[in-house]
N, C-alpha and C positions, 0 to 999 in steps of 0.2 A: 257714562265714566268720567266726563268733566270734574274737577275739582272744584269749590268754591271759590270764589277769588273773594280780598277782601280791598280789592287794590284798587287807589279813586279813578273813578270815571275818567278825569280828563286826561289819568295817563292811558288810560288804555286807547281813548279817543290820537290822543299826542303820536303814540305809537304806531298803532294803525296807516296813520297817515303820514307817518315817515316812510315804512313798508310800503305805501301806496305810488306813493309821488317819487321820493329817491329813490326806491331800486327800479321804477319803471325806466328812467333817466340814467343807470348806470351802466345799459345794454350798448347805450351810445357812447358815453366816458370809454367802458374797456375797447371798443372798435377803433375807438381814435388815438388810445395811449399804444395796443399793438403797432399801430402804426411802425414804429420807429422804436420801441422795445418789446424784447423777448417776451413772448405771454406768459411765463410760470416766473420767471426771474421780478417781474413787472408785481406777479400778484403776491409774492415771497417779501419783495421791498414794502407794496400796500401792506399787508396782514401782520408781518414781524412786526414793522413800525407802531400800527394800531394796538398789535397786542400789547407792547412795552409800554404805551402809554396808560392804555387802560389797568393794565396789572399793578404800576407804581399807584397811580391814582388811589386802586384800591387799595394799595397796603398802606396810605399816606393816612387814606381816611380809617384805618385801624381794623382792617378785614385781615384775619390770621393768614400765617403761611399755610399753604396747603398741603394737604397730605400726598405720601406718594400714590396711593390709591385715586388722588383724584387728581392725580396730574395724568395717572393711564386711563380715565375718564375723559378727561379734556386731549388725549392724544389720539383718541378713537374719534371723538365726535366733531375735533376738528379733521381728522382725516378726511372724515366723510365729508362734512359740511364745505372746510374751508377748500381742501385742497381736490376732492371730489366732485363739490359743487361748482364754487366757484375758479376754482383752476381750469379744469375743464372747461367752462364754459368759456373764459380767455381763450383757449388755446384754438377752440372750437371757432371763433370769430374770426380767424386769421383766412377762413375761408364760406362762413354763412356770415348775412347779414344780422345786422345788431335788432332789425323788428325782428328779423324769424328766430333768431336764438330766443328775446324774451315769447313770440307767440307758445316756441317747442317746452321753451321753462313752463310758461303757464299750465302745462299738462301737471302737475305736482301734486294739484290735488286729487286726481284722478287716482295714482299711485299712491296719494296718501291713506284714501279711501278704502283702496284693499290692505295695502301691507300697513296701516291703522289697524285695521280689524284683526289680520292674521298676527299682530303683534301684541295683541290685544291691550290698546292703550285709546280704544274707541268702538261704538258699538259695529257690529254686521250692518252692514249696507240693505237697504230694505230693497222689497222686489222692483220697485220704481227706481232706488238706484242701482240698480244691475243693469237697468236701462240706460241710466243716463249715462254709466262709465261706459257702456256700450258703443253709444253714440259719442263719447267723447274720443275715444281708440280709434274711432273709426278717422275723425278728425286731424286726429295727430296724424294718423297711416296717409293722409290726402297730401298733409303741409309738410312731411318728409318726402312722400313721392314728384309734390310739386316743385319744391327744391333742388332735387335731385338733378330732378328730367331738365330744370332750365338752368339751369349753373355748372352741371357737370360733376364729375368723379369726387371733386375736392367736396364740394357742399354735402356729397353723402357721404362723405367720413365725417365732415363737422356737424351733422345729423345725428349721428351716430356716436359722437363724443356727447352732445350735449342731452341724449338719452341719457346714456352711462351716468351725467352728472346728474340729472333727476333723480336717479336711482339711487346714488349714493347720499344727495341731499335728503332722499326720503326713508332710509335708514338711518342716517343721523340722527334725524328729527323722531324717530319712533325710540333709539337708545335713550335718545336725551330725555323723551318724556318718560318710558320706560322706568327708568333708573335718574332721578334727581336726587340731585346732592344740595347737600344743606352747605351750601356758599355765596360768599358775595356776588352780587348780579355781575358786576364791576369784573372782580376777578374772575369769573367763570369767561366771564366773555373774553376776557383781554387773554386769560390763558389758552384758550380752543384759538384764537388768534396765534398766538405764537407759535402752537405744536402743527398747524393745518400751514403756517406759513413755512415750516420746517420741512414739512412732505412738501411741499410745491418748489423750497430750493432743492433737494434729490431730486423730484420729477424732471425739475428744468435743468441738473446737471445731466440725469440719463438722457435727453435731448439732448446735449452738446448747448445749449442755450449762451452758456459761457462765452462761448467765442463768435458768438453774435451781437456781445454787449460792445459798445462805443460809444462812450457818455455824450460824445462832441457832436455824435450824430442825432441827438435825439430832440427830437422838435421842441418846440417853444408849447404848440397846442397840445402834444403826448402830457409834454410836464404839465400841462395846467389840468389836463383831463386825470393823469396820475394824483395829484393835490385833491382833488373832487371826491374822484372815489376813497381815497385816505379818509378825507376827513368825515365826509356824507354816507358815502358807501358803505364804509367800514365801521368805525365808530358810530355815527347815528342809526344807520341804519340796524349793523348786525346785533345793536346790543337792544334794540326794539326788539328784533323776531325773539332772544332768548328772552327779553322779560315777557314777552306774550306768552312764549310756550309756558311760562310758569302757572298764567291766569288764565288761558283761552285751550279748547280742545285744537289738536293739530291743523284737523279742516279748517277750523276756525281760522285760525294763524294764517292759514294757505291763502285766503280770500284775496290777498292782495295778487294773485297770480289771473286772477280778471280786471285787475285796470292797472296792473305793469305791462301788459302788451299795448294798451291803448295809448298810452304815457310813451310808452317805445317806439311804436309806431309811428307815432306825430313827429317825433325828433327827429327818428331817421330819415323820416319825409321832407321834413324842412330842410335837415342840415344836412345828408348827406345823398338827399335822391331815392331812397329805398322806396323799392314797390313791393306789393303782392300779386300772381298770378291768379288768374279766375277758380282752379283749384284751390289755390293757395287759400284765399281768399276764403273759400268756402270752407275748406277744414279747419281756417281759424276759426271761424262763426258755430261749426259744431263743437270744437273744443273749448271754446271761452261760454258757448251756452250750456255746454253737458256740466264745466265746473260752478255757472253761475247758480245751476239749479242743485246741485249737490251739496252748497254751502248755505244756501236759501232754507233747505230744511231741519240744518244745525241748530 
């Protein structure tokens, strides 16, 4: 069901490299940023600024003003990808290690294989594919249970938020792929970030995060992580993701899921001293193995 792509190969390679390396490091950056920043307010500022930059850049390059229908589409997709996907992960990392968050998010291709088929944007999993899905979900279960057992009820709540975030990202991807917009790439990315940032702002206000803001107490370490997330995680990473969705199948684009956890785990271990329990390591291995096998068949 994948459409033929005429995109230059070097652009495809560069976009995948951006997803693999940059997005693997964003979990650590989020963990550091929210040390002294409220999660949703941080996400709001990050994506709103990136959205404005991309939107103005696209309009400067001659992109047409978006229609009301395109804004509606961006609100739906932005709410699911940005607020539901990234925003909830940022909140969850208050209780969950950055490496554990990355490992749980790595289950995205498992959900994508299932809901991508149900959403009619990719083929039905083969009989072997169903077996890999079962193995992968067992691995996710082990990850969740091991992390909850080791770290208490807070991490269990954080794990649940990440699973909801993965589902939100999956549905946003299916909608984006099923209803493609004839619109400038930079403009579309900017619109989705702006809309997602507005939803994050609303969520942050509901959680009372405005009362937690004290700019004078935000550390240099958190500011540095925030700037990294803005420039690389948002501008480079998300734009690469939207670009690849236009030229590759959702499952192929989701291949970053079995590289990101390795990058995130190494950084979390080196910088924050994060570790995995034996059950968590087994669960991670099962989940990443199943994701690799599912995507290798594409």
